[in-house]
MITI-134813 format. One record per residue (C-alpha): residue in one letter; x, y, z. Coordinates in nm, 2 decimals. Example, Ala and Ser with C-alpha at 12.3 -4.5 7.8 and 13.67 -1.06 7.14 Angstrom:
REM MITI-134813
ATOM   type       xx       yy       zz
ATOM      a     1.23    -0.45     0.78
ATOM      s     1.37    -0.11     0.71
//
This chain:
REM MITI-134813
ATOM   type       xx       yy       zz
ATOM      x     0.00     0.00     0.00
ATOM      x     0.13     0.34    -0.09
ATOM      x     0.12     0.62     0.18
ATOM      x     0.02     0.96     0.05
ATOM      x     0.17     1.22     0.28
ATOM      x     0.03     1.57     0.25
ATOM      x     0.22     1.87     0.39
ATOM      x    -0.01     2.15     0.51
ATOM      x     0.13     2.49     0.45
ATOM      x     0.00     2.77     0.66
ATOM      x    -0.02     3.12     0.52
ATOM      x    -0.02     3.41     0.76
ATOM      x    -0.14     3.74     0.63
ATOM      x    -0.03     4.04     0.82
ATOM      x    -0.21     4.37     0.76
ATOM      x    -0.04     4.69     0.84
ATOM      x    -0.19     5.04     0.82
ATOM      x     0.05     5.26     0.64
ATOM      x     0.04     5.64     0.68
ATOM      x     0.17     5.87     0.41
ATOM      x     0.38     6.06     0.67
ATOM      x     0.35     6.19     1.02
ATOM      x     0.16     6.51     1.09
ATOM      x     0.36     6.81     1.20
ATOM      x     0.33     7.16     1.34
ATOM      x     0.52     7.48     1.24
ATOM      x     0.53     7.84     1.34
ATOM      x     0.56     8.14     1.10
ATOM      x     0.79     8.34     1.11
ATOM      x     1.03     8.07     1.21
ATOM      x     1.31     8.33     1.26
ATOM      x     1.35     8.70     1.26
ATOM      x     1.48     9.01     1.44
ATOM      x     1.23     9.23     1.62
ATOM      x     1.27     9.54     1.83
ATOM      x     1.15     9.60     2.18
ATOM      x     0.79     9.74     2.17
ATOM      x     0.71     9.58     1.83
ATOM      x     0.41     9.34     1.79
ATOM      x     0.47     9.02     1.59
ATOM      x     0.18     8.85     1.42
ATOM      x     0.24     8.48     1.43
ATOM      x     0.07     8.19     1.26
ATOM      x     0.05     7.83     1.40
ATOM      x     0.02     7.58     1.12
ATOM      x    -0.07     7.20     1.11
ATOM      x     0.05     6.98     0.83
ATOM      x    -0.13     6.65     0.77
ATOM      x     0.15     6.47     0.59
ATOM      x    -0.09     6.35     0.32
ATOM      x    -0.33     6.21     0.57
ATOM      x    -0.69     6.31     0.67
ATOM      x    -0.70     6.45     1.03
ATOM      x    -0.98     6.57     1.24
ATOM      x    -0.83     6.69     1.56
ATOM      x    -0.50     6.84     1.70
ATOM      x    -0.37     6.96     2.04
ATOM      x    -0.06     7.11     2.18
ATOM      x     0.12     7.35     2.42
ATOM      x     0.34     7.62     2.28
ATOM      x     0.61     7.73     2.51
ATOM      x     0.74     8.09     2.46
ATOM      x     1.00     8.30     2.65
ATOM      x     0.79     8.50     2.90
ATOM      x     1.09     8.72     2.98
ATOM      x     1.09     8.86     2.64
ATOM      x     0.74     8.82     2.50
ATOM      x     0.38     8.85     2.61
ATOM      x     0.07     8.74     2.42
ATOM      x    -0.15     9.03     2.32
ATOM      x    -0.42     8.83     2.15
ATOM      x    -0.51     8.50     2.00
ATOM      x    -0.74     8.47     1.69
ATOM      x    -0.90     8.15     1.56
ATOM      x    -1.13     8.30     1.29
ATOM      x    -0.93     8.14     1.00
ATOM      x    -0.86     7.82     1.18
ATOM      x    -0.91     7.48     1.00
ATOM      x    -1.08     7.37     1.33
ATOM      x    -1.42     7.48     1.42
ATOM      x    -1.47     7.27     1.75
ATOM      x    -1.27     7.35     2.06
ATOM      x    -1.26     7.09     2.34
ATOM      x    -1.00     7.32     2.50
ATOM      x    -1.03     7.68     2.40
ATOM      x    -0.70     7.85     2.31
ATOM      x    -0.56     8.02     2.62
ATOM      x    -0.24     8.18     2.72
ATOM      x    -0.04     8.24     3.04
ATOM      x     0.20     8.53     3.02
ATOM      x     0.36     8.44     3.35
ATOM      x     0.45     8.08     3.26
ATOM      x     0.50     8.14     2.89
ATOM      x     0.23     7.89     2.77
ATOM      x    -0.03     7.87     2.50
ATOM      x    -0.27     7.57     2.50
ATOM      x    -0.52     7.45     2.26
ATOM      x    -0.72     7.15     2.14
ATOM      x    -0.93     7.18     1.83
ATOM      x    -1.13     6.95     1.61
ATOM      x    -1.34     6.95     1.30
ATOM      x    -1.62     6.75     1.15
ATOM      x    -1.48     6.79     0.80
ATOM      x    -1.14     6.62     0.81
ATOM      x    -0.85     6.83     0.69
ATOM      x    -0.57     6.71     0.45
ATOM      x    -0.30     6.94     0.33
ATOM      x    -0.01     7.16     0.44
ATOM      x    -0.01     7.49     0.62
ATOM      x    -0.36     7.46     0.77
ATOM      x    -0.38     7.75     1.01
ATOM      x    -0.47     7.65     1.37
ATOM      x    -0.42     7.99     1.54
ATOM      x    -0.30     8.35     1.48
ATOM      x    -0.11     8.49     1.78
ATOM      x     0.00     8.84     1.83
ATOM      x     0.31     8.89     2.05
ATOM      x     0.44     9.20     2.22
ATOM      x     0.82     9.23     2.26
ATOM      x     0.91     9.32     2.62
ATOM      x     1.29     9.35     2.63
ATOM      x     1.61     9.27     2.43
ATOM      x     1.75     8.92     2.41
ATOM      x     1.70     8.59     2.23
ATOM      x     1.42     8.33     2.27
ATOM      x     1.27     8.02     2.12
ATOM      x     0.91     7.89     2.07
ATOM      x     0.86     7.53     2.08
ATOM      x     0.58     7.26     2.11
ATOM      x     0.51     7.01     2.39
ATOM      x     0.23     6.76     2.47
ATOM      x     0.15     6.76     2.10
ATOM      x    -0.10     6.53     1.92
ATOM      x    -0.23     6.51     1.57
ATOM      x    -0.52     6.27     1.53
ATOM      x    -0.61     6.08     1.22
ATOM      x    -0.97     6.08     1.11
ATOM      x    -1.01     5.71     1.14
ATOM      x    -1.25     5.68     1.43
ATOM      x    -0.98     5.55     1.65
ATOM      x    -0.80     5.88     1.75
ATOM      x    -0.48     5.74     1.60
ATOM      x    -0.20     5.99     1.69
ATOM      x     0.02     6.05     1.38
ATOM      x     0.22     6.34     1.53
ATOM      x     0.57     6.33     1.38
ATOM      x     0.74     6.64     1.50
ATOM      x     0.73     7.02     1.50
ATOM      x     0.92     7.31     1.38
ATOM      x     0.93     7.60     1.64
ATOM      x     1.07     7.94     1.60
ATOM      x     1.40     8.12     1.71
ATOM      x     1.37     8.50     1.74
ATOM      x     1.61     8.78     1.83
ATOM      x     1.49     9.09     2.02
ATOM      x     1.68     9.42     1.98
ATOM      x     1.66     9.75     2.16
ATOM      x     1.41     9.99     1.99
ATOM      x     1.57    10.17     1.70
ATOM      x     1.58    10.54     1.76
ATOM      x     1.41    10.73     1.47
ATOM      x     1.61    10.98     1.28
ATOM      x     1.53    11.33     1.41
ATOM      x     1.30    11.51     1.18
ATOM      x     1.16    11.86     1.20
ATOM      x     0.82    11.86     1.39
ATOM      x     0.54    11.94     1.15
ATOM      x     0.35    12.26     1.25
ATOM      x     0.03    12.24     1.44
ATOM      x     0.02    11.86     1.50
ATOM      x    -0.34    11.74     1.57
ATOM      x    -0.42    11.63     1.92
ATOM      x    -0.51    11.26     1.99
ATOM      x    -0.86    11.17     1.87
ATOM      x    -1.14    11.14     2.11
ATOM      x    -1.30    10.79     2.06
ATOM      x    -1.67    10.73     2.12
ATOM      x    -1.89    10.43     2.08
ATOM      x    -2.27    10.43     2.03
ATOM      x    -2.28    10.06     2.09
ATOM      x    -2.07    10.08     2.41
ATOM      x    -2.09    10.43     2.53
ATOM      x    -1.97    10.37     2.89
ATOM      x    -1.62    10.20     2.91
ATOM      x    -1.69    10.12     3.28
ATOM      x    -1.98     9.90     3.20
ATOM      x    -2.01     9.54     3.07
ATOM      x    -2.20     9.46     2.75
ATOM      x    -2.32     9.15     2.59
ATOM      x    -2.28     9.28     2.24
ATOM      x    -1.94     9.16     2.12
ATOM      x    -1.94     9.36     1.80
ATOM      x    -1.85     9.71     1.92
ATOM      x    -1.83    10.01     1.68
ATOM      x    -1.60    10.31     1.74
ATOM      x    -1.59    10.65     1.57
ATOM      x    -1.36    10.96     1.60
ATOM      x    -1.32    11.29     1.42
ATOM      x    -1.04    11.34     1.18
ATOM      x    -0.88    11.69     1.22
ATOM      x    -0.79    11.87     0.91
ATOM      x    -0.46    11.77     0.75
ATOM      x    -0.45    11.41     0.89
ATOM      x    -0.33    11.18     0.61
ATOM      x    -0.33    10.83     0.78
ATOM      x    -0.47    10.66     1.09
ATOM      x    -0.32    10.37     1.29
ATOM      x    -0.56    10.14     1.49
ATOM      x    -0.53     9.82     1.70
ATOM      x    -0.73     9.65     1.98
ATOM      x    -0.59     9.43     2.25
ATOM      x    -0.59     9.38     2.63
ATOM      x    -0.32     9.63     2.71
ATOM      x    -0.33     9.99     2.78
ATOM      x     0.01    10.10     2.64
ATOM      x     0.03     9.92     2.30
ATOM      x     0.11    10.14     2.00
ATOM      x    -0.13    10.07     1.71
ATOM      x     0.02     9.93     1.40
ATOM      x    -0.25     9.87     1.15
ATOM      x    -0.23    10.16     0.91
ATOM      x    -0.52    10.31     0.70
ATOM      x    -0.42    10.56     0.43
ATOM      x    -0.63    10.75     0.34
ATOM      x    -0.75    10.77     0.70
ATOM      x    -1.07    10.62     0.84
ATOM      x    -1.29    10.77     1.11
ATOM      x    -1.48    10.46     1.23
ATOM      x    -1.41    10.09     1.28
ATOM      x    -1.64     9.80     1.38
ATOM      x    -1.51     9.49     1.54
ATOM      x    -1.66     9.15     1.52
ATOM      x    -1.67     8.85     1.76
ATOM      x    -1.46     9.01     2.05
ATOM      x    -1.41     8.76     2.32
ATOM      x    -1.51     8.82     2.68
ATOM      x    -1.29     9.04     2.89
ATOM      x    -1.15     9.39     2.91
ATOM      x    -1.02     9.51     2.58
ATOM      x    -0.87     9.84     2.46
ATOM      x    -0.91    10.01     2.12
ATOM      x    -0.62    10.23     2.01
ATOM      x    -0.62    10.51     1.76
//
């Protein structure tokens, strides 16, 4: 009798989920030289690395000895849901956020936040990320964070302007009034304030800004000058409008 011997071969199939690349963060500008008293408008970006993501969170560390946060804006963010609202601590030098979206994002340079800093004193400082996560839109909250590019800035003493002859009859500072928020010592539920002021004869340009500090020099220039400005979606708190 012949024996028939069969060899059973087992085939193991191993499936592995492959990501295009890890998600990353970056800060713009990544480098630069700024003078004391200057404001720096900064953008925080998320890069999906070719993946579809629906949430991200991080802590940004900044040198509190040299910088203070004047404002954080999320109006242009790729995220619309905020489990942790963007907040800052000027004593500890921290910005924290956790954002999400119901429409997954895929791409590079998706703005997360816009942060305006005020330079306090001369020196050098770095901004970097910690406790960072970037989550894949896979229903499993898979973290694909692969790194972050911070920023290195240099802060220099204020540059003294070249002396120029004073123009004759300089106009006095404008008197700012608001029909929507007439009493600056009162609280209002309307977060869309409107401000107006008179333009003296001969004025060729106006600089405006709003933040939470009393001594900021406005930097947004309107030329020809404007005599009113309406703000939208101002967050709760005490704010100052500068002209």
